[in-house]
C-alpha positions as CSV (number, residue, x, y, z in Angstrom):
1,M,-100.3,-7.0,-151.5
2,A,-96.8,-7.3,-150.2
3,K,-94.9,-10.5,-150.9
4,Q,-94.5,-12.6,-147.7
5,P,-91.2,-14.1,-146.4
6,I,-90.6,-17.6,-147.7
7,S,-89.8,-18.9,-144.3
8,D,-89.1,-17.9,-140.7
9,A,-85.4,-18.7,-141.3
10,A,-85.3,-16.5,-144.4
11,Q,-87.0,-13.7,-142.5
12,T,-84.6,-14.0,-139.5
13,F,-81.6,-14.1,-141.8
14,G,-82.7,-11.0,-143.7
15,A,-83.3,-9.2,-140.4
16,R,-79.8,-10.0,-139.3
17,V,-78.4,-8.7,-142.6
18,R,-80.4,-5.5,-142.3
19,A,-79.4,-4.9,-138.7
20,R,-75.7,-5.3,-139.5
21,R,-76.0,-3.2,-142.6
22,N,-77.6,-0.4,-140.5
23,E,-74.9,-0.8,-137.8
24,L,-72.4,0.0,-140.5
25,G,-74.4,2.9,-141.9
26,K,-74.5,1.3,-145.3
27,S,-77.3,1.7,-147.8
28,Q,-78.7,-1.3,-149.7
29,E,-76.9,0.0,-152.8
30,R,-73.6,0.2,-151.0
31,L,-73.9,-3.3,-149.6
32,A,-74.9,-4.5,-153.1
33,D,-71.7,-2.9,-154.5
34,D,-69.5,-4.3,-151.8
35,S,-70.9,-7.8,-152.2
36,G,-71.2,-7.9,-156.0
37,M,-75.0,-8.3,-155.9
38,H,-77.8,-6.2,-157.2
39,W,-79.5,-3.8,-154.8
40,T,-83.0,-5.3,-155.5
41,F,-81.6,-8.7,-154.5
42,I,-80.4,-7.2,-151.2
43,G,-83.8,-5.9,-150.5
44,Q,-85.4,-9.2,-151.2
45,V,-82.9,-10.9,-148.9
46,E,-83.7,-8.4,-146.1
47,R,-87.4,-9.0,-146.5
48,G,-86.9,-12.8,-146.4
49,Q,-88.1,-13.3,-149.9
50,R,-85.0,-15.1,-151.2
51,N,-83.4,-18.5,-150.4
52,V,-79.8,-17.3,-150.4
53,S,-77.1,-19.7,-151.7
54,L,-74.0,-20.5,-149.7
55,H,-71.8,-18.4,-152.0
56,N,-74.1,-15.4,-151.5
57,I,-74.1,-15.9,-147.7
58,L,-70.3,-15.8,-147.8
59,K,-70.3,-12.6,-150.0
60,L,-72.8,-10.9,-147.7
61,A,-70.8,-11.9,-144.6
62,E,-67.6,-10.5,-146.0
63,A,-69.2,-7.3,-147.1
64,L,-70.7,-6.9,-143.6
65,G,-67.5,-7.8,-141.8
66,V,-68.9,-10.7,-139.9
67,D,-68.4,-14.5,-139.7
68,P,-71.0,-16.2,-141.9
69,A,-72.0,-18.2,-138.8
70,E,-73.4,-15.0,-137.2
71,L,-75.9,-14.7,-140.0
72,V,-77.2,-18.3,-139.8
73,R,-76.7,-19.4,-136.2
74,G,-79.7,-21.2,-134.8
75,L,-81.7,-21.1,-138.1
76,R,-83.7,-24.2,-139.1
77,A,-85.0,-25.2,-142.5
78,P,-88.8,-25.1,-143.0
79,G,-90.2,-28.5,-142.0
80,D,-87.3,-29.4,-139.8
81,A,-88.7,-31.1,-136.8
82,R,-86.2,-29.4,-134.5
83,S,-87.6,-26.0,-135.5
84,D,-90.9,-27.0,-133.9
85,E,-89.3,-27.7,-130.5
86,S,-89.7,-25.1,-127.9
């Protein structure tokens, strides 16, 4: 059975990373090289299976050529009461 995303926020963050990587035509291996991370970690991030540290968010954003805010805008931590508001 496939491992599930750790949270909605992690899943959304990962989808944003994957979308930008695909826009650039980069493979996971290339993004890993460009960001100084391992390709398996990139895959886990894209599937929402990792809680990414601030430093890794900054590395990913730089390798993807985006402001880090674009990757995290609007995301809420699990259990954040504001994330339950509609």
